[in-house]
C-alpha positions as a Markdown table, in Angstrom:
| # | Residue | x | y | z |
|---|---|---|---|---|
| 1 | Met | -0.1 | 0.1 | -0.1 |
| 2 | Thr | 1.4 | 3.0 | -1.1 |
| 3 | Val | 1.7 | 5.7 | 1.9 |
| 4 | Thr | 0.9 | 9.3 | 1.5 |
| 5 | Ser | 1.4 | 12.3 | 3.3 |
| 6 | Pro | -0.1 | 12.5 | 7.3 |
| 7 | Gly | -1.9 | 15.9 | 5.7 |
| 8 | Ser | -3.4 | 14.5 | 2.9 |
| 9 | Phe | -7.2 | 15.0 | 2.8 |
| 10 | His | -8.7 | 11.3 | 3.1 |
| 11 | Val | -11.3 | 11.6 | 0.3 |
| 12 | Gly | -12.6 | 7.9 | -0.5 |
| 13 | Leu | -11.6 | 6.6 | 3.1 |
| 14 | Thr | -14.3 | 4.4 | 4.8 |
| 15 | Pro | -14.2 | 2.3 | 8.2 |
| 16 | Asp | -13.7 | -0.6 | 6.4 |
| 17 | Arg | -10.6 | 0.5 | 4.5 |
| 18 | Val | -9.1 | 1.5 | 8.1 |
| 19 | Ile | -10.2 | -2.5 | 9.6 |
| 20 | Asp | -8.3 | -3.4 | 6.0 |
| 21 | Ala | -5.5 | -1.8 | 7.3 |
| 22 | Ala | -5.3 | -2.9 | 10.6 |
| 23 | Val | -6.0 | -6.2 | 9.4 |
| 24 | Glu | -3.0 | -6.2 | 7.5 |
| 25 | Leu | -0.4 | -4.6 | 10.3 |
| 26 | Thr | -2.5 | -7.3 | 12.3 |
| 27 | Arg | -1.3 | -10.0 | 10.1 |
| 28 | Glu | 2.7 | -8.2 | 9.5 |
| 29 | Ser | 3.4 | -8.4 | 12.9 |
| 30 | His | 1.4 | -8.3 | 15.7 |
| 31 | Leu | -2.3 | -6.9 | 17.2 |
| 32 | Met | -1.1 | -5.4 | 20.5 |
| 33 | Ser | 2.6 | -3.9 | 18.5 |
| 34 | Trp | 1.0 | -1.0 | 16.1 |
| 35 | Ser | -0.5 | 1.9 | 17.4 |
| 36 | Ile | -2.5 | 4.5 | 16.2 |
| 37 | Arg | -0.6 | 6.1 | 14.6 |
| 38 | Asp | 1.2 | 3.4 | 12.7 |
| 39 | Leu | -2.2 | 3.0 | 11.4 |
| 40 | Ala | -2.5 | 6.6 | 10.6 |
| 41 | Thr | 0.9 | 6.6 | 8.3 |
| 42 | Arg | -0.5 | 3.5 | 6.9 |
| 43 | Leu | -3.0 | 5.6 | 5.1 |
| 44 | Gly | -1.4 | 8.6 | 5.0 |
| 45 | Val | -4.1 | 10.4 | 7.3 |
| 46 | Ala | -3.6 | 12.1 | 10.6 |
| 47 | Ala | -4.7 | 10.0 | 14.1 |
| 48 | Ser | -7.5 | 12.3 | 14.2 |
| 49 | Val | -9.0 | 10.7 | 11.4 |
| 50 | Ile | -8.7 | 7.1 | 12.5 |
| 51 | Tyr | -10.7 | 8.2 | 15.4 |
| 52 | His | -12.8 | 10.1 | 13.3 |
| 53 | His | -13.9 | 6.8 | 11.4 |
| 54 | Val | -13.7 | 4.1 | 14.0 |
| 55 | Gly | -12.8 | 4.8 | 17.6 |
| 56 | Gly | -9.4 | 4.0 | 19.7 |
| 57 | Lys | -6.7 | 1.2 | 20.0 |
| 58 | Asp | -9.4 | -0.9 | 21.6 |
| 59 | Leu | -12.1 | -0.9 | 19.2 |
| 60 | Leu | -10.4 | -1.2 | 16.4 |
| 61 | Cys | -8.8 | -4.3 | 18.0 |
| 62 | Arg | -12.2 | -5.9 | 18.2 |
| 63 | Arg | -12.4 | -5.0 | 14.3 |
| 64 | Val | -9.7 | -6.7 | 13.9 |
| 65 | Val | -10.7 | -10.1 | 15.8 |
| 66 | Glu | -14.3 | -9.9 | 14.5 |
| 67 | Arg | -12.6 | -10.2 | 10.9 |
| 68 | Met | -10.3 | -13.6 | 12.2 |
| 69 | Leu | -13.3 | -15.0 | 13.5 |
| 70 | Val | -15.9 | -14.7 | 10.6 |
| 71 | Arg | -13.5 | -16.7 | 8.6 |
| 72 | Ile | -14.2 | -19.6 | 11.2 |
| 73 | Glu | -17.3 | -21.8 | 10.4 |
| 74 | Pro | -19.0 | -23.9 | 13.0 |
| 75 | Pro | -18.1 | -28.1 | 11.6 |
| 76 | Ala | -21.0 | -30.6 | 10.7 |
| 77 | Glu | -23.7 | -31.0 | 13.4 |
| 78 | Asp | -23.8 | -34.7 | 13.2 |
| 79 | Leu | -20.3 | -35.0 | 14.5 |
| 80 | Pro | -19.5 | -36.9 | 17.5 |
| 81 | Trp | -18.8 | -34.2 | 20.0 |
| 82 | Gln | -14.4 | -35.5 | 20.5 |
| 83 | Glu | -14.5 | -34.5 | 16.4 |
| 84 | Trp | -17.0 | -32.1 | 16.2 |
| 85 | Phe | -14.3 | -29.6 | 18.2 |
| 86 | Arg | -11.1 | -31.5 | 17.1 |
| 87 | Thr | -12.2 | -30.0 | 13.4 |
| 88 | Leu | -12.7 | -26.7 | 15.2 |
| 89 | Leu | -9.8 | -26.5 | 17.0 |
| 90 | Cys | -7.6 | -27.7 | 13.9 |
| 91 | Ser | -9.4 | -24.8 | 11.8 |
| 92 | Ala | -9.2 | -21.9 | 14.2 |
| 93 | Gly | -5.5 | -22.5 | 15.9 |
| 94 | Pro | -4.5 | -21.8 | 12.7 |
| 95 | Arg | -6.8 | -19.1 | 11.4 |
| 96 | Ala | -6.4 | -17.6 | 14.8 |
| 97 | Ala | -2.0 | -17.9 | 14.0 |
| 98 | Glu | -2.9 | -16.0 | 10.8 |
| 99 | Tyr | -3.6 | -12.8 | 12.8 |
| 100 | Pro | -1.0 | -12.8 | 15.8 |
| 101 | Gly | -2.4 | -11.6 | 18.9 |
| 102 | Thr | -6.2 | -12.3 | 18.4 |
| 103 | Ala | -5.9 | -15.3 | 20.4 |
| 104 | Lys | -4.9 | -13.5 | 23.3 |
| 105 | Trp | -7.6 | -10.8 | 22.8 |
| 106 | Met | -9.6 | -13.3 | 22.9 |
| 107 | Leu | -8.5 | -15.0 | 26.1 |
| 108 | Met | -8.6 | -11.4 | 27.8 |
| 109 | His | -12.2 | -10.7 | 26.8 |
| 110 | Gly | -13.7 | -14.2 | 26.2 |
| 111 | Pro | -16.7 | -14.6 | 23.6 |
| 112 | Thr | -18.1 | -11.1 | 23.7 |
| 113 | Leu | -18.6 | -10.6 | 19.8 |
| 114 | Pro | -21.7 | -11.2 | 17.8 |
| 115 | Ala | -19.4 | -13.3 | 15.1 |
| 116 | Val | -18.7 | -16.0 | 17.5 |
| 117 | Leu | -22.3 | -16.3 | 18.8 |
| 118 | Pro | -22.9 | -19.0 | 15.6 |
| 119 | Val | -19.8 | -21.0 | 16.7 |
| 120 | Leu | -20.3 | -21.0 | 20.2 |
| 121 | Glu | -24.0 | -21.6 | 20.1 |
| 122 | Ala | -23.1 | -24.7 | 17.9 |
| 123 | Gly | -21.0 | -26.3 | 20.2 |
| 124 | Met | -22.8 | -25.5 | 23.1 |
| 125 | Ser | -25.3 | -27.6 | 21.7 |
| 126 | Val | -23.0 | -30.6 | 20.4 |
| 127 | Leu | -21.5 | -30.9 | 24.3 |
| 128 | Asp | -25.2 | -30.2 | 25.8 |
| 129 | Arg | -26.2 | -33.6 | 23.1 |
| 130 | Ala | -22.9 | -35.1 | 24.5 |
| 131 | Gly | -24.7 | -35.3 | 27.9 |
| 132 | Phe | -22.8 | -32.8 | 29.8 |
| 133 | Gly | -25.1 | -31.0 | 30.9 |
| 134 | Asp | -24.2 | -28.3 | 33.5 |
| 135 | Arg | -20.6 | -28.8 | 32.9 |
| 136 | Ala | -21.0 | -27.8 | 29.1 |
| 137 | Gly | -20.0 | -24.7 | 29.8 |
| 138 | Leu | -17.0 | -25.6 | 31.8 |
| 139 | Gly | -15.7 | -27.9 | 29.0 |
| 140 | Tyr | -16.1 | -25.4 | 25.9 |
| 141 | Ala | -13.9 | -23.2 | 28.3 |
| 142 | Val | -11.2 | -25.4 | 28.5 |
| 143 | Leu | -11.3 | -26.7 | 25.1 |
| 144 | Leu | -11.0 | -23.2 | 23.6 |
| 145 | Asn | -9.2 | -21.6 | 26.0 |
| 146 | Asn | -6.4 | -24.9 | 25.7 |
| 147 | Ala | -5.6 | -23.9 | 22.0 |
| 148 | Met | -5.8 | -20.4 | 22.0 |
| 149 | Leu | -3.2 | -20.4 | 24.7 |
| 150 | Thr | -1.2 | -22.4 | 22.8 |
| 151 | Val | -1.5 | -20.3 | 20.0 |
| 152 | Ser | -1.0 | -17.1 | 22.3 |
| 153 | Met | 2.3 | -18.4 | 23.3 |
| 154 | Ser | 3.7 | -19.2 | 20.0 |
| 155 | Asp | 1.5 | -15.2 | 18.9 |
| 156 | Asp | 4.0 | -13.8 | 21.6 |
| 157 | Arg | 7.5 | -16.0 | 20.8 |
| 158 | Leu | 7.3 | -14.8 | 17.3 |
| 159 | Gln | 7.0 | -10.8 | 18.2 |
| 160 | His | 10.7 | -11.9 | 19.2 |
| 161 | Glu | 11.1 | -15.2 | 16.0 |
| 162 | Gly | 15.2 | -13.5 | 16.1 |
| 163 | Asp | 16.0 | -14.3 | 19.3 |
| 164 | Gly | 13.8 | -18.0 | 18.9 |
| 165 | Pro | 16.6 | -20.1 | 17.6 |
| 166 | Arg | 19.2 | -18.0 | 19.9 |
| 167 | Asp | 17.0 | -18.5 | 23.4 |
| 168 | His | 16.1 | -22.5 | 22.5 |
| 169 | Ala | 20.2 | -22.9 | 21.2 |
| 170 | Thr | 21.1 | -21.5 | 24.8 |
| 171 | Met | 18.7 | -23.9 | 26.3 |
| 172 | Met | 20.2 | -27.1 | 24.3 |
| 173 | Ala | 24.0 | -25.9 | 26.0 |
| 174 | Glu | 22.5 | -25.5 | 29.1 |
| 175 | Phe | 21.3 | -29.5 | 28.6 |
| 176 | Gln | 24.2 | -30.8 | 27.5 |
| 177 | Glu | 26.0 | -28.8 | 30.7 |
| 178 | Met | 23.5 | -30.8 | 33.3 |
| 179 | Pro | 25.3 | -33.7 | 34.2 |
| 180 | Thr | 22.6 | -35.0 | 36.6 |
| 181 | Ala | 20.2 | -35.2 | 33.9 |
| 182 | Ser | 18.1 | -37.7 | 33.6 |
| 183 | Ala | 18.2 | -39.5 | 30.4 |
| 184 | Gly | 14.2 | -38.5 | 29.9 |
| 185 | Val | 15.2 | -34.7 | 30.3 |
| 186 | Arg | 17.6 | -35.2 | 27.5 |
| 187 | Val | 15.5 | -36.7 | 25.2 |
| 188 | Met | 13.3 | -33.5 | 25.6 |
| 189 | Gly | 16.1 | -31.4 | 24.5 |
| 190 | Gln | 16.6 | -33.6 | 21.8 |
| 191 | Ser | 12.7 | -34.1 | 20.3 |
| 192 | Leu | 11.3 | -30.4 | 21.7 |
| 193 | Ile | 13.9 | -27.8 | 22.1 |
| 194 | Arg | 16.5 | -29.0 | 19.0 |
| 195 | Pro | 13.1 | -27.8 | 16.5 |
| 196 | Phe | 13.0 | -24.7 | 18.0 |
| 197 | Ala | 16.2 | -24.0 | 17.7 |
| 198 | Glu | 16.4 | -24.6 | 13.8 |
| 199 | Gly | 13.9 | -22.4 | 13.9 |
| 200 | Gly | 11.9 | -22.2 | 9.9 |
| 201 | Glu | 9.9 | -24.6 | 8.4 |
| 202 | Thr | 11.3 | -27.0 | 11.1 |
| 203 | Ala | 10.3 | -24.4 | 14.4 |
| 204 | Ala | 7.1 | -24.1 | 12.3 |
| 205 | Arg | 6.0 | -28.3 | 12.2 |
| 206 | Val | 7.0 | -28.7 | 15.9 |
| 207 | Arg | 5.1 | -26.0 | 17.0 |
| 208 | Trp | 2.0 | -27.7 | 15.2 |
| 209 | Asp | 2.6 | -30.6 | 15.8 |
| 210 | Tyr | 2.0 | -29.8 | 19.9 |
| 211 | Tyr | -0.8 | -27.9 | 19.3 |
| 212 | Arg | -2.5 | -31.1 | 17.8 |
| 213 | Phe | -1.2 | -32.6 | 20.8 |
| 214 | Val | -2.9 | -30.5 | 23.0 |
| 215 | Val | -5.9 | -30.3 | 21.6 |
| 216 | Asp | -5.8 | -34.2 | 21.2 |
| 217 | Thr | -5.0 | -34.9 | 24.8 |
| 218 | Thr | -8.1 | -32.1 | 26.0 |
| 219 | Ile | -10.6 | -33.8 | 24.4 |
| 220 | Ala | -9.4 | -37.1 | 26.0 |
| 221 | Gly | -9.3 | -35.5 | 29.2 |
| 222 | Leu | -13.2 | -34.4 | 29.0 |
| 223 | Asp | -13.9 | -37.4 | 27.2 |
| 224 | Val | -12.7 | -39.2 | 30.6 |
| 225 | Ala | -14.2 | -36.8 | 32.9 |
| 226 | Leu | -17.5 | -37.3 | 31.2 |
| 227 | Gln | -17.7 | -41.2 | 31.1 |
| 228 | Ser | -17.0 | -41.0 | 35.4 |
| 229 | Gly | -19.6 | -38.5 | 35.8 |
| 230 | Phe | -17.5 | -35.4 | 36.3 |
| 231 | Arg | -16.4 | -37.0 | 39.6 |
| 232 | Ser | -13.2 | -35.7 | 41.7 |
| 233 | Ser | -11.4 | -36.7 | 43.9 |
| 234 | Val | -10.3 | -33.0 | 44.7 |
| 235 | Pro | -12.5 | -31.4 | 47.5 |
| 236 | Ser | -14.7 | -28.5 | 47.0 |
| 237 | Pro | -13.3 | -25.1 | 48.5 |
| 238 | Ala | -16.3 | -23.9 | 48.8 |
| 239 | Ala | -16.9 | -25.0 | 52.6 |
| 240 | Pro | -13.7 | -26.8 | 53.5 |
| 241 | Ser | -13.8 | -28.6 | 57.2 |
| 242 | Ala | -11.7 | -27.5 | 60.0 |
| 243 | Ala | -9.4 | -30.4 | 59.2 |
| 244 | Val | -9.0 | -30.0 | 56.2 |
| 245 | Arg | -8.3 | -26.4 | 56.3 |
| 246 | His | -6.0 | -27.4 | 58.6 |
| 247 | Asp | -4.2 | -29.7 | 56.3 |
| 248 | Ala | -3.8 | -27.1 | 53.5 |
| 249 | Thr | -2.6 | -24.9 | 55.9 |
| 250 | Ser | 0.1 | -27.4 | 57.5 |
| 251 | Arg | 0.7 | -28.3 | 53.7 |
| 252 | Thr | 1.2 | -24.6 | 52.6 |
| 253 | Asp | 3.6 | -24.1 | 55.4 |
| 254 | Ala | 6.0 | -26.8 | 54.7 |
| 255 | Gly | 6.3 | -25.7 | 51.1 |
| 256 | His | 3.9 | -28.0 | 49.4 |
| 257 | Pro | 1.6 | -25.6 | 48.2 |
| 258 | Gly | -2.5 | -26.4 | 47.6 |
| 259 | Cys | -3.9 | -25.0 | 44.1 |
| 260 | Asp | -3.7 | -21.9 | 44.7 |
| 261 | Gly | 0.0 | -21.7 | 44.9 |
| 262 | Val | 1.0 | -23.0 | 41.7 |
């Protein structure tokens, strides 16, 4: 796109064109890394023109996320819930990654946009039919949050892509300098960290292998929970007995934090 003088008169500029440019900047960098000034420069207008046509950065972020979300379609309704979410997430993850930072935005703001409603409605219906009952909301949140958190971590790493291979190479060297490291730890270094140290296509392949593993294990875990009737051995924190309170305090004081102390 040709950048003209910021003082140029904004003939023909529309909200859609402003959002188009915001989408371009996001795909080139990260949703959180560009400013209104950057966007104004891209369009060749003053920053006040951006506010006039669309609004501030918060509203522009919402519009960029909406552009990403409308490209995600719900899978076929007749799929088993496991395949429905596997299909959805194996599409939504790569799609969100095309717009770095949008995954983090969704984690922070939740499903608050009209564009996400069709997928949200369909997913909740699928979980309801599968028998999740009042745990459907929790199940949906775990599935989407685990997937988007994984994408968000990759997005943040890509902001420092030049440092990524160097950081992982340093980690590899540190592994080699740990004489007491077990064989299992060394295998982790070779199988997981070394590909990231190589960077490029190798790192991208491992990144998406990891993403699919997160999706598969989340689905498998929810399936086990569903089959067990969501029974849990973890006591509810709502009204713990005095003995439980004393035990939790003792364990925390002894250096073994409870669930809140991870």
